N, C-alpha and C positions, 0 to 999 in steps of 0.2 A: 717539441711539444710536450707539455706536462699535463697529466690527468689530475683529477681532483685528489687522488691518493698519492700524488707526487712521484709515481713511478715514471720512468723515462721511456719514451717510445723512440726507437731508432730506425732509420731507413738505410738499409745496407744490402748489398748483394748484386750479382750480375746474372742476367738471363743468358741462355745459350746463344741468343742472337747478339750479345754484347751490350745490350741496353740495361740500364739499372732496373733492378727488381726491388719491390718493397718487401722487406722482411720485418715483421713486427717483433720487437724484443722489449722487454721491460726490465728495469732494474729495481731491486727492492729499495724501499725508502732510505735505509742507512747508506746504501751505495750511492744513491742519487745525492744524498747530503754531502758525501765526500766529493763526488763529481762537481757539484755546484760550488763547493769551497775552492776546488782547484781552478775551475773556470773563472770565478770571481777574482782570484789571486793572479790570474794571467800566467799561470805556471805551465811550462812545457813538461807535461806528464802524460803517461800512457796508462789508462785504466783498462784492465782486461779481466774477462771472466774465464775461469779455467773449469772445464767440464768436470774433471775428477775432483776438484777442490784441493785444498792444501791443509790437511789435518796436522802435518808436522812441518818443521822447517825444511826437512829433506824433500818432502812432497812439493813444497812451494818452490824450492830451487829447481827441481826437475821440471815442474810445470812452466816456470818462467824462463828456463834455459840459462840460468845464471849459477854462480857459485854459491855455496851455503853462506859464505861470509857476506854476500850482498843481500841476504834476506834479513829484514828488520823484524825482530820479535817485539811487539808492543805489550809490555808486562806491567800490570797495575799492582802497586804495593800500598799498604797502609802504613804510614810513618807517623807515629804518635797521633793516630786518629785521622790523619789527613791523607787523601789519595794522591799518589805520585806515580807518574808513568815513566818507565825506564825503557828506552829503545836500545836493544842489544843485538849484536849479530847472531845469525842463525846457528853458528857453530860454537857459541859461548853461553855460559850461564851467568846470570846476574849475581852480583855479590851484595847480599843484604846489608852487610856492615857499611860498605861504600855508599850504597843508596841512602841508608839512614843518615850517614855523616853529611852527604851532599844536601839532603833535605833539612838539615839542622835538627834531626830527630835523634832520640836515644835508641829507638828500636824500629825495625821495619818487619813486616810480614807480608806474605802474598795475600792479595785481596781475594775474598770469596766471590763466587759468581755474581751474586746480587750486588755486591759492592762494585764490581767491575762495571756492570751495566748502569748502576746509579751514577757513577763518576764519569763514565765516558759516553753513555748513550749507545754503546755497542755491546753485543753479547760476547762472552769469552770465545776466543777463536776467530773473532771477526773485528777486533779492535783496530781502528785506524788512529794514527797519531794526531789527526785533525778532522773536523773541528771537535774540540772538547769543551764541555761546559763546567764540569765539576771537579776537574783535576787541579790540585794545588800548584804543581810544577811538573815540568817535563825534563828528563835527563836523557842524554844521548851518549852512548859509548863513542869515544873519539876515534876508534878504529873504523867506524862506519864512514867517516869523513874522507877516507883515502880512496874511495871508489868513485868512478864517474857516474854510476847509476846504482841506486838501491831499490829494493822492492818492499813496499809496506802493505799491510792489510788495508782493505778499502771498504769495510762495512759488512762483509759476509765472508764465510769460509771459502767461497768460490771466486772472490774478487780481490785483485791486487793492483797496486799502482806502482809504476816505475817513475822515480823522481831523482833529481840530482840531490846529493847530500846537503848542499848549501840551501836549496829550497826547502828541504825537510827541516833543517834547523830553524829557518825563518818561519815557516808555516806552523810548526809545532811550538815555536818559541822555546826551543830546547837549549839546555845548558850542556855543552860538551864536557865530558869528564871520563875518567877511567871507572866504568860501571860494572866490570866483569871480573869473575874469578880468574886467577892466573893461568889455569890450564884450559885447553879446548876440550870439547867432548863431542861425541856423536851419539845421538839417541837411536835406539833400535826400534 
């Protein structure tokens, strides 16, 4: 059931007598946008809300119960004035030169908060790789394709979706490439 403000109402839960109980939950509009996109695409995905949120890739991996390498960071860059989204593993840093080259640009820089929201429709820290309106192209680091499941942002800092990498490439219309610096890192 969808309300006028497009938040989603969910019925879940079990009473002590074993019968279903109605528990009302709402999703913010950006999360519902991601959920609707996944439903319409018929993708086998799991969208979850994490109480503590996921401010860092490490927080996200802990919350999802997966490895840091399975977390997908959705990073927006401005390449010669055009917004480009790079999907990189949680344990790696994007390589600006590689991103610029793949985008056919001379230079790339990290997008400012307002540019992120304008290009993606999501606030920084809540960027989902789909649906996107104002992004020129989407690049995905090829190492993400080696996992059975990866976790992507789903419209809010508290929501993530588990999807197969093949579905991620298709839904985001992403171009696989080597998009990361050569060494891994761990943020503190």
